[in-house]
N, CA, C, O and the ligand as a Tripos MOL2 file, in Angstrom:
@<TRIPOS>MOLECULE
protein
  221   219    56     0     0
PROTEIN
NO_CHARGES

@<TRIPOS>ATOM
      1 N          28.4240   24.1780  -23.7950 N.3       1 MET1
      2 CA         27.4650   25.1010  -24.3890 C.3       1 MET1
      3 C          27.0640   26.1430  -23.3750 C.2       1 MET1
      4 O          26.0580   25.9990  -22.6800 O.2       1 MET1
      5 N          27.8420   27.1730  -23.2950 N.am      2 SER2
      6 CA         27.5860   28.2190  -22.3090 C.3       2 SER2
      7 C          27.2320   29.5300  -22.9990 C.2       2 SER2
      8 O          27.8040   29.8660  -24.0360 O.2       2 SER2
      9 N          26.2960   30.2640  -22.4270 N.am      3 GLU3
     10 CA         25.9140   31.5620  -22.9810 C.3       3 GLU3
     11 C          26.0200   32.6470  -21.9270 C.2       3 GLU3
     12 O          25.1290   33.4860  -21.7970 O.2       3 GLU3
     13 N          27.1030   32.6290  -21.1790 N.am      4 ASP4
     14 CA         27.2870   33.6480  -20.1500 C.3       4 ASP4
     15 C          27.4410   35.0240  -20.7940 C.2       4 ASP4
     16 O          28.2520   35.2140  -21.7000 O.2       4 ASP4
     17 N          26.6670   35.9570  -20.3200 N.am      5 ALA5
     18 CA         26.7610   37.3180  -20.8290 C.3       5 ALA5
     19 C          27.9840   38.0030  -20.2360 C.2       5 ALA5
     20 O          28.3120   37.7820  -19.0700 O.2       5 ALA5
     21 N          28.6600   38.8300  -21.0250 N.am      6 PRO6
     22 CA         29.8210   39.5440  -20.4870 C.3       6 PRO6
     23 C          29.4170   40.4850  -19.3610 C.2       6 PRO6
     24 O          28.3930   41.1640  -19.4360 O.2       6 PRO6
     25 N          30.2320   40.5120  -18.3280 N.am      7 GLY7
     26 CA         29.9480   41.4080  -17.2090 C.3       7 GLY7
     27 C          28.8960   40.8870  -16.2610 C.2       7 GLY7
     28 O          28.4300   41.6220  -15.3900 O.2       7 GLY7
     29 N          28.5110   39.6270  -16.4120 N.am      8 SER8
     30 CA         27.4420   39.1120  -15.5560 C.3       8 SER8
     31 C          27.9770   38.5710  -14.2380 C.2       8 SER8
     32 O          27.2160   38.0580  -13.4170 O.2       8 SER8
     33 N          29.2840   38.6850  -14.0370 N.am      9 GLY9
     34 CA         29.8690   38.1260  -12.8220 C.3       9 GLY9
     35 C          29.6010   38.9520  -11.5830 C.2       9 GLY9
     36 O          29.7470   38.4620  -10.4630 O.2       9 GLY9
     37 N          29.2120   40.1960  -11.7740 N.am     10 ARG10
     38 CA         28.9950   41.0520  -10.6090 C.3      10 ARG10
     39 C          27.5570   41.5470  -10.6000 C.2      10 ARG10
     40 O          27.0640   42.1010  -11.5820 O.2      10 ARG10
     41 N          26.9000   41.3330   -9.4690 N.am     11 GLN11
     42 CA         25.4990   41.7300   -9.3500 C.3      11 GLN11
     43 C          25.3950   43.0900   -8.6800 C.2      11 GLN11
     44 O          25.9310   43.2890   -7.5890 O.2      11 GLN11
     45 N          24.7210   44.0140   -9.3140 N.am     12 LEU12
     46 CA         24.5010   45.3150   -8.6960 C.3      12 LEU12
     47 C          23.2880   45.2470   -7.7870 C.2      12 LEU12
     48 O          22.3460   44.5010   -8.0560 O.2      12 LEU12
     49 N          23.3080   46.0160   -6.7230 N.am     13 PRO13
     50 CA         22.1610   45.9870   -5.8140 C.3      13 PRO13
     51 C          20.9420   46.6350   -6.4490 C.2      13 PRO13
     52 O          21.0780   47.5150   -7.2980 O.2      13 PRO13
     53 N          19.7690   46.2110   -6.0490 N.am     14 PRO14
     54 CA         18.5550   46.8820   -6.5030 C.3      14 PRO14
     55 C          18.5240   48.3030   -5.9490 C.2      14 PRO14
     56 O          19.1780   48.5880   -4.9450 O.2      14 PRO14
     57 N          17.7940   49.1740   -6.5720 N.am     15 PHE15
     58 CA         17.7800   50.5640   -6.1560 C.3      15 PHE15
     59 C          16.9860   50.7610   -4.8690 C.2      15 PHE15
     60 O          17.3520   51.5780   -4.0240 O.2      15 PHE15
     61 N          15.9110   50.0160   -4.7270 N.am     16 HIS16
     62 CA         15.0420   50.2000   -3.5680 C.3      16 HIS16
     63 C          14.5920   48.8480   -3.0470 C.2      16 HIS16
     64 O          14.4860   47.8730   -3.7920 O.2      16 HIS16
     65 N          14.3330   48.8150   -1.7570 N.am     17 CYS17
     66 CA         13.7330   47.6230   -1.1740 C.3      17 CYS17
     67 C          12.3470   47.4200   -1.7800 C.2      17 CYS17
     68 O          11.5410   48.3500   -1.7930 O.2      17 CYS17
     69 N          12.0560   46.2120   -2.2840 N.am     18 PRO18
     70 CA         10.7440   45.9720   -2.8930 C.3      18 PRO18
     71 C           9.6150   45.9450   -1.8790 C.2      18 PRO18
     72 O           8.4450   45.9250   -2.2610 O.2      18 PRO18
     73 N           9.9430   45.9450   -0.6040 N.am     19 TYR19
     74 CA          8.9070   45.8380    0.4290 C.3      19 TYR19
     75 C           8.5970   47.1720    1.0820 C.2      19 TYR19
     76 O           7.4300   47.4850    1.3170 O.2      19 TYR19
     77 N           9.6250   47.9700    1.3820 N.am     20 CYS20
     78 CA          9.3720   49.2370    2.0600 C.3      20 CYS20
     79 C           9.8870   50.4270    1.2590 C.2      20 CYS20
     80 O           9.5850   51.5720    1.5970 O.2      20 CYS20
     81 N          10.6630   50.1760    0.2000 N.am     21 GLY21
     82 CA         11.1110   51.2620   -0.6510 C.3      21 GLY21
     83 C          12.3850   51.9450   -0.1820 C.2      21 GLY21
     84 O          12.8350   52.9020   -0.8120 O.2      21 GLY21
     85 N          12.9730   51.4740    0.9080 N.am     22 ASP22
     86 CA         14.1820   52.1010    1.4100 C.3      22 ASP22
     87 C          15.3850   51.7540    0.5280 C.2      22 ASP22
     88 O          15.3740   50.7580   -0.1950 O.2      22 ASP22
     89 N          16.4100   52.5850    0.5990 N.am     23 GLU23
     90 CA         17.5920   52.3590   -0.2400 C.3      23 GLU23
     91 C          18.7600   51.7800    0.5400 C.2      23 GLU23
     92 O          19.8480   51.6170   -0.0120 O.2      23 GLU23
     93 N          18.5610   51.4730    1.7810 N.am     24 ASP24
     94 CA         19.6500   50.9580    2.6200 C.3      24 ASP24
     95 C          19.7810   49.4480    2.4440 C.2      24 ASP24
     96 O          19.3780   48.6710    3.3090 O.2      24 ASP24
     97 N          20.3540   49.0480    1.3050 N.am     25 LEU25
     98 CA         20.4670   47.6290    0.9880 C.3      25 LEU25
     99 C          21.9130   47.1810    1.0900 C.2      25 LEU25
    100 O          22.8160   47.8570    0.5990 O.2      25 LEU25
    101 N          22.1270   46.0540    1.7200 N.am     26 THR26
    102 CA         23.4670   45.4940    1.8490 C.3      26 THR26
    103 C          23.4260   44.0190    1.4600 C.2      26 THR26
    104 O          22.3850   43.3750    1.5930 O.2      26 THR26
    105 N          24.5520   43.4750    0.9780 N.am     27 PRO27
    106 CA         24.5930   42.0520    0.6210 C.3      27 PRO27
    107 C          24.2400   41.1780    1.8250 C.2      27 PRO27
    108 O          24.5800   41.4950    2.9640 O.2      27 PRO27
    109 N          23.5540   40.0780    1.5460 N.am     28 HIS28
    110 CA         23.1120   39.1950    2.6140 C.3      28 HIS28
    111 C          23.6330   37.7830    2.3690 C.2      28 HIS28
    112 O          23.3780   37.1860    1.3230 O.2      28 HIS28
    113 N          24.3550   37.2650    3.3350 N.am     29 GLY29
    114 CA         24.8220   35.8880    3.2340 C.3      29 GLY29
    115 C          25.8040   35.6850    2.1030 C.2      29 GLY29
    116 O          26.4720   36.6230    1.6690 O.2      29 GLY29
    117 N          25.8860   34.4640    1.6330 N.am     30 ASP30
    118 CA         26.8610   34.0990    0.6080 C.3      30 ASP30
    119 C          26.2970   34.1790   -0.7970 C.2      30 ASP30
    120 O          27.0410   34.0970   -1.7740 O.2      30 ASP30
    121 N          25.0010   34.3370   -0.9010 N.am     31 SER31
    122 CA         24.4020   34.3710   -2.2250 C.3      31 SER31
    123 C          24.6500   35.7210   -2.8880 C.2      31 SER31
    124 O          24.3940   36.7550   -2.2720 O.2      31 SER31
    125 N          25.1460   35.7410   -4.1420 N.am     32 PRO32
    126 CA         25.4610   37.0050   -4.8060 C.3      32 PRO32
    127 C          24.2300   37.8150   -5.1640 C.2      32 PRO32
    128 O          24.3480   39.0000   -5.4770 O.2      32 PRO32
    129 N          23.0490   37.2070   -5.1280 N.am     33 ASP33
    130 CA         21.8390   37.9540   -5.4720 C.3      33 ASP33
    131 C          20.9160   38.1380   -4.2690 C.2      33 ASP33
    132 O          19.7360   38.4540   -4.4200 O.2      33 ASP33
    133 N          21.4700   37.9340   -3.0740 N.am     34 ALA34
    134 CA         20.6730   38.1290   -1.8680 C.3      34 ALA34
    135 C          21.0250   39.4570   -1.2140 C.2      34 ALA34
    136 O          22.1990   39.8080   -1.0940 O.2      34 ALA34
    137 N          20.0070   40.1900   -0.7950 N.am     35 TRP35
    138 CA         20.1950   41.5160   -0.2190 C.3      35 TRP35
    139 C          19.3580   41.6590    1.0390 C.2      35 TRP35
    140 O          18.3350   40.9960    1.2090 O.2      35 TRP35
    141 N          19.8150   42.5380    1.9120 N.am     36 ARG36
    142 CA         19.0940   42.7720    3.1520 C.3      36 ARG36
    143 C          18.7940   44.2590    3.2490 C.2      36 ARG36
    144 O          19.6570   45.1020    3.0010 O.2      36 ARG36
    145 N          17.5710   44.5610    3.6090 N.am     37 CYS37
    146 CA         17.1560   45.9440    3.7760 C.3      37 CYS37
    147 C          17.4220   46.3810    5.2080 C.2      37 CYS37
    148 O          16.9720   45.7380    6.1570 O.2      37 CYS37
    149 N          18.1550   47.4760    5.3580 N.am     38 GLY38
    150 CA         18.4860   47.9590    6.6890 C.3      38 GLY38
    151 C          17.3260   48.6550    7.3700 C.2      38 GLY38
    152 O          17.3700   48.8870    8.5780 O.2      38 GLY38
    153 N          16.2900   48.9910    6.6200 N.am     39 ALA39
    154 CA         15.1540   49.7080    7.1930 C.3      39 ALA39
    155 C          14.1040   48.7460    7.7630 C.2      39 ALA39
    156 O          13.6560   48.9120    8.8970 O.2      39 ALA39
    157 N          13.7180   47.7480    6.9760 N.am     40 CYS40
    158 CA         12.6720   46.8340    7.4360 C.3      40 CYS40
    159 C          13.2530   45.4650    7.8030 C.2      40 CYS40
    160 O          12.5270   44.5730    8.2430 O.2      40 CYS40
    161 N          14.5860   45.3070    7.6140 N.am     41 LEU41
    162 CA         15.3080   44.0970    8.0060 C.3      41 LEU41
    163 C          14.8690   42.8570    7.2390 C.2      41 LEU41
    164 O          15.1470   41.7370    7.6660 O.2      41 LEU41
    165 N          14.2010   43.0370    6.1340 N.am     42 ARG42
    166 CA         13.8580   41.8890    5.2890 C.3      42 ARG42
    167 C          15.0760   41.5110    4.4320 C.2      42 ARG42
    168 O          15.8650   42.3640    4.0250 O.2      42 ARG42
    169 N          15.1950   40.2290    4.1790 N.am     43 ALA43
    170 CA         16.2160   39.7600    3.2470 C.3      43 ALA43
    171 C          15.4940   39.1430    2.0560 C.2      43 ALA43
    172 O          14.4800   38.4610    2.2090 O.2      43 ALA43
    173 N          16.0350   39.3940    0.8700 N.am     44 PHE44
    174 CA         15.3580   38.9080   -0.3230 C.3      44 PHE44
    175 C          16.3830   38.6720   -1.4150 C.2      44 PHE44
    176 O          17.5360   39.0860   -1.2900 O.2      44 PHE44
    177 N          15.9730   38.0130   -2.4750 N.am     45 THR45
    178 CA         16.8650   37.7730   -3.6000 C.3      45 THR45
    179 C          16.3380   38.4880   -4.8230 C.2      45 THR45
    180 O          15.1340   38.6760   -4.9970 O.2      45 THR45
    181 N          17.2750   38.8810   -5.6650 N.am     46 VAL46
    182 CA         16.9240   39.4850   -6.9400 C.3      46 VAL46
    183 C          17.3940   38.5280   -8.0180 C.2      46 VAL46
    184 O          18.5800   38.2120   -8.1090 O.2      46 VAL46
    185 N          16.4780   38.0790   -8.8160 N.am     47 ARG47
    186 CA         16.8110   37.0640   -9.7990 C.3      47 ARG47
    187 C          16.5720   37.5830  -11.2170 C.2      47 ARG47
    188 O          15.5120   38.1200  -11.5380 O.2      47 ARG47
    189 N          17.5910   37.4030  -12.0470 N.am     48 LEU48
    190 CA         17.4640   37.7900  -13.4450 C.3      48 LEU48
    191 C          16.6790   36.7150  -14.1960 C.2      48 LEU48
    192 O          17.0470   35.5400  -14.1870 O.2      48 LEU48
    193 N          15.6040   37.1320  -14.8390 N.am     49 ILE49
    194 CA         14.7910   36.1510  -15.5610 C.3      49 ILE49
    195 C          14.8020   36.3980  -17.0580 C.2      49 ILE49
    196 O          14.2610   35.5940  -17.8170 O.2      49 ILE49
    197 N          15.4030   37.4880  -17.4980 N.am     50 ALA50
    198 CA         15.4950   37.7660  -18.9160 C.3      50 ALA50
    199 C          16.6280   38.7470  -19.1580 C.2      50 ALA50
    200 O          17.0560   39.4450  -18.2380 O.2      50 ALA50
    201 N          17.1180   38.8040  -20.3930 N.am     51 THR51
    202 CA         18.2350   39.6840  -20.6890 C.3      51 THR51
    203 C          17.8490   40.7880  -21.6720 C.2      51 THR51
    204 O          18.7210   41.4890  -22.1860 O.2      51 THR51
    205 N          16.5870   40.9450  -21.9300 N.am     52 GLY52
    206 CA         16.1480   42.0060  -22.8160 C.3      52 GLY52
    207 C          16.0220   41.5800  -24.2650 C.2      52 GLY52
    208 O          15.5880   42.3620  -25.1110 O.2      52 GLY52
    209 N          16.3980   40.3520  -24.5520 N.am     53 VAL53
    210 CA         16.2650   39.8430  -25.9090 C.3      53 VAL53
    211 C          14.8530   39.2890  -26.0860 C.2      53 VAL53
    212 O          14.4590   38.3340  -25.4170 O.2      53 VAL53
    213 N          14.1100   39.8940  -26.9830 N.am     54 THR54
    214 CA         12.7400   39.4340  -27.2000 C.3      54 THR54
    215 C          12.7130   38.3010  -28.1970 C.2      54 THR54
    216 O          13.6010   38.1700  -29.0400 O.2      54 THR54
    217 N          11.7060   37.5010  -28.0940 N.am     55 GLN55
    218 CA         11.5860   36.3610  -28.9960 C.3      55 GLN55
    219 C          10.3230   36.4740  -29.8290 C.2      55 GLN55
    220 O          10.0460   35.6030  -30.6530 O.2      55 GLN55
    221 ZN         12.7970   47.3460    3.3330 Zn       56 ZN56
@<TRIPOS>BOND
     1     1     2 1
     2     2     3 1
     3     3     4 2
     4     3     5 am
     5     5     6 1
     6     6     7 1
     7     7     8 2
     8     7     9 am
     9     9    10 1
    10    10    11 1
    11    11    12 2
    12    11    13 am
    13    13    14 1
    14    14    15 1
    15    15    16 2
    16    15    17 am
    17    17    18 1
    18    18    19 1
    19    19    20 2
    20    19    21 am
    21    21    22 1
    22    22    23 1
    23    23    24 2
    24    23    25 am
    25    25    26 1
    26    26    27 1
    27    27    28 2
    28    27    29 am
    29    29    30 1
    30    30    31 1
    31    31    32 2
    32    31    33 am
    33    33    34 1
    34    34    35 1
    35    35    36 2
    36    35    37 am
    37    37    38 1
    38    38    39 1
    39    39    40 2
    40    39    41 am
    41    41    42 1
    42    42    43 1
    43    43    44 2
    44    43    45 am
    45    45    46 1
    46    46    47 1
    47    47    48 2
    48    47    49 am
    49    49    50 1
    50    50    51 1
    51    51    52 2
    52    51    53 am
    53    53    54 1
    54    54    55 1
    55    55    56 2
    56    55    57 am
    57    57    58 1
    58    58    59 1
    59    59    60 2
    60    59    61 am
    61    61    62 1
    62    62    63 1
    63    63    64 2
    64    63    65 am
    65    65    66 1
    66    66    67 1
    67    67    68 2
    68    67    69 am
    69    69    70 1
    70    70    71 1
    71    71    72 2
    72    71    73 am
    73    73    74 1
    74    74    75 1
    75    75    76 2
    76    75    77 am
    77    77    78 1
    78    78    79 1
    79    79    80 2
    80    79    81 am
    81    81    82 1
    82    82    83 1
    83    83    84 2
    84    83    85 am
    85    85    86 1
    86    86    87 1
    87    87    88 2
    88    87    89 am
    89    89    90 1
    90    90    91 1
    91    91    92 2
    92    91    93 am
    93    93    94 1
    94    94    95 1
    95    95    96 2
    96    95    97 am
    97    97    98 1
    98    98    99 1
    99    99   100 2
   100    99   101 am
   101   101   102 1
   102   102   103 1
   103   103   104 2
   104   103   105 am
   105   105   106 1
   106   106   107 1
   107   107   108 2
   108   107   109 am
   109   109   110 1
   110   110   111 1
   111   111   112 2
   112   111   113 am
   113   113   114 1
   114   114   115 1
   115   115   116 2
   116   115   117 am
   117   117   118 1
   118   118   119 1
   119   119   120 2
   120   119   121 am
   121   121   122 1
   122   122   123 1
   123   123   124 2
   124   123   125 am
   125   125   126 1
   126   126   127 1
   127   127   128 2
   128   127   129 am
   129   129   130 1
   130   130   131 1
   131   131   132 2
   132   131   133 am
   133   133   134 1
   134   134   135 1
   135   135   136 2
   136   135   137 am
   137   137   138 1
   138   138   139 1
   139   139   140 2
   140   139   141 am
   141   141   142 1
   142   142   143 1
   143   143   144 2
   144   143   145 am
   145   145   146 1
   146   146   147 1
   147   147   148 2
   148   147   149 am
   149   149   150 1
   150   150   151 1
   151   151   152 2
   152   151   153 am
   153   153   154 1
   154   154   155 1
   155   155   156 2
   156   155   157 am
   157   157   158 1
   158   158   159 1
   159   159   160 2
   160   159   161 am
   161   161   162 1
   162   162   163 1
   163   163   164 2
   164   163   165 am
   165   165   166 1
   166   166   167 1
   167   167   168 2
   168   167   169 am
   169   169   170 1
   170   170   171 1
   171   171   172 2
   172   171   173 am
   173   173   174 1
   174   174   175 1
   175   175   176 2
   176   175   177 am
   177   177   178 1
   178   178   179 1
   179   179   180 2
   180   179   181 am
   181   181   182 1
   182   182   183 1
   183   183   184 2
   184   183   185 am
   185   185   186 1
   186   186   187 1
   187   187   188 2
   188   187   189 am
   189   189   190 1
   190   190   191 1
   191   191   192 2
   192   191   193 am
   193   193   194 1
   194   194   195 1
   195   195   196 2
   196   195   197 am
   197   197   198 1
   198   198   199 1
   199   199   200 2
   200   199   201 am
   201   201   202 1
   202   202   203 1
   203   203   204 2
   204   203   205 am
   205   205   206 1
   206   206   207 1
   207   207   208 2
   208   207   209 am
   209   209   210 1
   210   210   211 1
   211   211   212 2
   212   211   213 am
   213   213   214 1
   214   214   215 1
   215   215   216 2
   216   215   217 am
   217   217   218 1
   218   218   219 1
   219   219   220 2
@<TRIPOS>SUBSTRUCTURE
     1 MET1         2 RESIDUE 1 A MET
     2 SER2         6 RESIDUE 1 A SER
     3 GLU3        10 RESIDUE 1 A GLU
     4 ASP4        14 RESIDUE 1 A ASP
     5 ALA5        18 RESIDUE 1 A ALA
     6 PRO6        22 RESIDUE 1 A PRO
     7 GLY7        26 RESIDUE 1 A GLY
     8 SER8        30 RESIDUE 1 A SER
     9 GLY9        34 RESIDUE 1 A GLY
    10 ARG10       38 RESIDUE 1 A ARG
    11 GLN11       42 RESIDUE 1 A GLN
    12 LEU12       46 RESIDUE 1 A LEU
    13 PRO13       50 RESIDUE 1 A PRO
    14 PRO14       54 RESIDUE 1 A PRO
    15 PHE15       58 RESIDUE 1 A PHE
    16 HIS16       62 RESIDUE 1 A HIS
    17 CYS17       66 RESIDUE 1 A CYS
    18 PRO18       70 RESIDUE 1 A PRO
    19 TYR19       74 RESIDUE 1 A TYR
    20 CYS20       78 RESIDUE 1 A CYS
    21 GLY21       82 RESIDUE 1 A GLY
    22 ASP22       86 RESIDUE 1 A ASP
    23 GLU23       90 RESIDUE 1 A GLU
    24 ASP24       94 RESIDUE 1 A ASP
    25 LEU25       98 RESIDUE 1 A LEU
    26 THR26      102 RESIDUE 1 A THR
    27 PRO27      106 RESIDUE 1 A PRO
    28 HIS28      110 RESIDUE 1 A HIS
    29 GLY29      114 RESIDUE 1 A GLY
    30 ASP30      118 RESIDUE 1 A ASP
    31 SER31      122 RESIDUE 1 A SER
    32 PRO32      126 RESIDUE 1 A PRO
    33 ASP33      130 RESIDUE 1 A ASP
    34 ALA34      134 RESIDUE 1 A ALA
    35 TRP35      138 RESIDUE 1 A TRP
    36 ARG36      142 RESIDUE 1 A ARG
    37 CYS37      146 RESIDUE 1 A CYS
    38 GLY38      150 RESIDUE 1 A GLY
    39 ALA39      154 RESIDUE 1 A ALA
    40 CYS40      158 RESIDUE 1 A CYS
    41 LEU41      162 RESIDUE 1 A LEU
    42 ARG42      166 RESIDUE 1 A ARG
    43 ALA43      170 RESIDUE 1 A ALA
    44 PHE44      174 RESIDUE 1 A PHE
    45 THR45      178 RESIDUE 1 A THR
    46 VAL46      182 RESIDUE 1 A VAL
    47 ARG47      186 RESIDUE 1 A ARG
    48 LEU48      190 RESIDUE 1 A LEU
    49 ILE49      194 RESIDUE 1 A ILE
    50 ALA50      198 RESIDUE 1 A ALA
    51 THR51      202 RESIDUE 1 A THR
    52 GLY52      206 RESIDUE 1 A GLY
    53 VAL53      210 RESIDUE 1 A VAL
    54 THR54      214 RESIDUE 1 A THR
    55 GLN55      218 RESIDUE 1 A GLN
    56 ZN56       221 GROUP 0 **** ****
């Protein structure tokens, strides 16, 4: 019973660092949703919690 959305295999980077607002984001480590900000050197994850389908 799988409900994988099409095209969900590739994670796009967030547009801006949520901490300093910089756009210099690069993948961090092995996690596909982990990113590192080149400006403030913070690493963080972006997690999908909804797909836009309202209930
Ligand atoms: Zn930053």
